[in-house]
C-alpha positions in Angstrom: 67.0 66.6 67.1 65.6 62.7 67.3 62.6 62.2 69.6 64.0 59.0 71.5 61.7 59.8 74.2 58.6 58.9 72.0 59.6 55.3 72.3 60.1 54.7 76.1 58.0 51.8 76.4 59.4 49.9 73.4 62.8 50.3 75.0 61.2 48.8 78.1 59.6 46.1 76.4 62.8 44.8 74.7 64.6 44.9 77.8 61.7 42.9 79.6 61.9 40.3 77.0 65.5 39.7 77.5 65.5 40.2 81.5 62.6 37.6 81.8 64.2 35.2 79.5 67.3 35.4 81.7 65.3 35.2 84.9 63.5 32.4 84.0 66.7 30.5 83.0 67.9 31.6 86.2 65.1 30.3 88.6 64.9 26.9 86.4 68.5 26.1 85.7 70.5 28.5 87.9 74.4 29.1 86.9 77.1 26.1 86.4 79.5 27.2 89.1 83.2 26.3 88.3 85.6 24.8 90.7 86.5 28.3 91.8 83.3 28.1 93.8 82.4 24.7 94.6 85.9 23.2 94.7 87.7 20.7 92.8 90.9 20.1 90.8 92.1 21.6 87.6 94.6 19.8 85.6 96.5 21.2 82.7 98.5 18.8 80.3 100.4 19.2 77.1 99.5 16.2 74.5 100.1 15.3 70.8 98.1 16.7 68.6 96.8 13.3 67.7 94.8 13.4 71.0 91.5 14.9 71.3 89.4 16.4 74.0 87.1 13.5 74.0 90.0 10.9 74.3 91.0 13.0 77.6 87.4 13.0 78.9 87.0 9.2 78.2 90.4 8.2 80.1 89.2 10.3 83.1 85.6 8.8 83.0 87.1 5.2 82.9 89.2 6.2 85.9 86.1 7.0 87.7 86.7 10.8 88.1 83.6 13.2 87.8 84.7 15.4 84.7 83.3 18.9 84.9 84.8 20.0 81.8 87.8 19.4 79.0 89.0 22.6 77.4 91.8 23.2 74.9 93.6 26.0 76.3 96.3 26.0 73.7 97.4 24.1 70.4 98.8 21.3 72.2 97.0 21.9 75.9 94.0 20.9 77.6 92.4 22.1 80.9 90.5 19.3 82.7 88.3 20.1 85.7 87.2 17.4 88.0 86.1 16.8 91.4 88.8 16.7 94.1 91.6 14.3 93.1 94.7 13.1 94.6 98.5 13.6 92.8 98.5 9.8 92.4 95.0 9.7 90.4 96.1 12.7 88.4 99.3 11.0 87.4 97.4 7.9 86.6 95.3 9.7 84.2 98.4 11.0 82.6 99.9 7.8 81.9 96.6 6.5 80.9 96.1 9.2 78.3 99.8 8.8 77.1 99.7 5.2 75.9 103.2 5.4 74.4 102.6 9.1 73.6 104.4 12.4 75.3 101.9 13.6 77.7 103.4 16.3 80.2 101.5 17.4 83.3 101.7 21.1 83.4 100.2 22.0 86.4 97.8 20.9 89.0 95.6 23.1 91.2 93.2 22.2 93.8 90.6 24.5 95.3 88.8 23.5 98.5 84.9 24.3 98.8 85.7 26.5 101.7 87.7 28.8 99.6 85.1 28.6 96.9 82.6 30.0 99.3 84.9 32.9 100.5 85.4 33.9 97.0 81.7 34.0 96.0 80.9 35.8 99.4 83.6 38.5 98.5 82.4 38.9 94.9 78.7 39.5 96.3 80.2 42.1 99.0 82.2 43.7 96.2 79.2 44.3 93.8 77.0 45.4 96.9 79.8 48.1 97.9 80.2 49.2 94.4 76.5 49.8 93.5 76.1 51.7 97.0 79.3 54.0 96.2 78.3 54.7 92.6 74.8 55.6 93.9 75.9 58.0 96.6 78.7 59.5 94.1 76.1 60.0 91.3 73.4 61.7 93.6 76.1 63.9 95.2 77.5 64.9 91.9 74.4 65.7 90.1 72.9 67.1 93.2 69.8 64.9 93.2 68.9 61.3 94.1 67.0 60.5 90.9 70.1 60.8 88.7 72.0 58.0 91.2 69.0 55.8 91.0 68.6 55.9 87.6 72.3 55.2 87.1 71.8 52.2 89.3 68.7 50.7 87.5 70.7 51.0 84.3 73.6 49.1 86.2 71.5 46.4 87.7 69.5 45.9 84.1 73.1 45.0 82.5 74.3 42.9 85.5 71.1 41.1 85.0 71.5 40.9 81.4 74.9 39.3 81.5 73.9 36.9 84.3 70.8 35.8 82.6 72.7 35.2 79.4 75.4 33.0 81.2 72.6 31.1 82.7 71.2 30.2 79.5 74.7 29.4 77.9 75.1 27.0 80.9 72.1 25.1 80.3 72.3 24.9 76.4 76.2 24.6 76.1 77.7 23.9 79.5 79.5 27.2 80.2 80.7 27.6 83.8 81.0 30.7 85.6 84.4 31.4 87.3 86.4 34.3 88.9 87.0 35.8 85.5 83.1 35.8 84.9 83.1 38.0 88.3 85.5 40.1 86.9 83.7 40.7 83.4 80.6 41.8 85.5 82.1 44.4 87.7 83.9 45.7 84.3 80.4 45.8 82.9 79.0 47.7 85.8 81.8 50.3 85.7 81.1 50.6 81.7 77.6 51.1 82.2 77.9 54.0 84.8 80.5 55.7 82.7 78.3 55.9 79.7 75.3 57.1 81.8 77.2 59.8 83.3 78.1 61.2 79.8 74.4 61.6 78.9 73.5 62.8 82.4 76.3 65.5 82.2 74.9 66.9 78.8 71.4 67.1 80.4 72.9 69.0 83.0 74.6 71.2 81.0 71.7 72.2 79.1 69.4 72.8 82.1 71.9 74.9 83.3 71.8 77.1 80.2 67.9 77.4 79.8 65.5 76.1 82.4 62.4 77.2 80.5 62.9 74.7 77.8 60.7 71.6 78.6 62.9 68.6 80.4 62.0 66.2 77.8 63.2 68.3 74.7 66.5 68.7 76.8 66.7 65.3 77.2 66.1 64.4 73.3 69.0 67.0 72.3 71.5 65.4 75.0 70.8 61.8 73.5 71.0 63.2 70.1 74.3 64.7 70.6 76.0 62.0 72.6 74.4 59.2 70.7 77.0 59.3 67.8 79.9 59.4 70.8 78.6 56.6 72.6 78.0 54.1 69.5 81.3 55.1 68.1 83.3 54.3 71.3 81.3 51.1 72.1 82.0 49.7 68.7 86.0 50.2 69.0 85.4 48.0 72.1 83.1 45.5 70.5 85.3 44.9 67.5 88.5 44.3 69.9 86.4 41.7 71.6 85.0 40.1 68.7 88.7 39.6 67.5 89.6 38.2 70.8 86.6 35.8 70.9 87.8 34.6 67.2 91.6 34.5 67.7 92.0 33.8 71.5 92.4 31.0 73.4 89.6 28.9 74.5 90.6 29.6 78.4 89.4 33.2 78.4 86.7 32.7 75.3 83.8 33.1 77.5 85.2 35.7 79.9 85.6 37.8 76.6 81.9 36.9 75.7 80.9 38.1 79.2 82.7 41.5 78.4 81.0 41.9 74.9 77.4 41.4 76.3 78.3 43.6 79.1 79.4 46.3 76.6 76.5 45.9 74.2 74.1 45.9 77.3 75.7 49.3 78.8 75.6 51.0 75.4 71.9 50.3 75.3 71.1 50.9 79.0 72.5 54.5 79.2 70.2 56.1 76.6 67.3 53.4 76.8 67.0 52.5 80.2 68.8 55.1 82.7 67.6 58.3 80.8 64.0 57.1 80.3 63.8 56.4 84.0 65.3 59.8 84.8 62.5 61.2 82.5 59.8 59.4 84.1 60.7 60.2 87.4 60.9 64.1 86.5 57.3 63.7 85.0 56.0 62.2 88.3 57.4 65.2 90.1 55.9 67.5 87.7 52.4 66.0 88.4 53.0 65.8 92.1 54.0 69.6 91.9 50.5 70.2 90.0 48.3 68.0 92.1 
């Protein structure tokens, strides 16, 4: 048995450093929303291999377009995000880039700011509803509100880690958040709770077997027995995500990065955030009984 609970404040300190860095970035710089949220035009075009992203960006800027980003989405294709533009100006951009070369417009999509706000509102409502349902379900399943609250603390921890990191990425690397990012955050929430429930279920099992043993000892036994399973399961996911980051296209790269950060944070928060919160709550209840 490993005495994991001996280092509770070390776990909290590590999390505090990561969360405070992200919180500072969120307050100071915020997130960089994509056209999914603020509105704009997305243009995908196929270009010859001799044309670079700088050539595309230079041509757009020369026309007076406000370019948010230019990303390579395939071997010979680029995604260009700009403020809302007309079909005429987009066609003119394609012609200016071509200059004798074969440039093909594959698609043009325009998202209005009203739709962007609607997407953002729905994403927020979905997250709040998910948190509320998870809290109620875990509390009901384990017959105690402290299990539900502990799981939600870990879940919020993971969400803040992902959002904070992407605020830093947005400031230093110009990374934008879009609907795929929202999907990644919701996926990270589910992974966090899934891993936490495994640990809590093992603690409940030992409580049913022997209530005479100290709660802290049962927690250490449960963590020792589930740690290998959790780490092994997480590494299978991490290896797959790293492969996708290295070999996948640019259009989904940051979506995969968000999933990777959420997976790592979820693996960490289940034993080192949710379980310590549960243990501290139990200690508080014991002190209240004897006071």
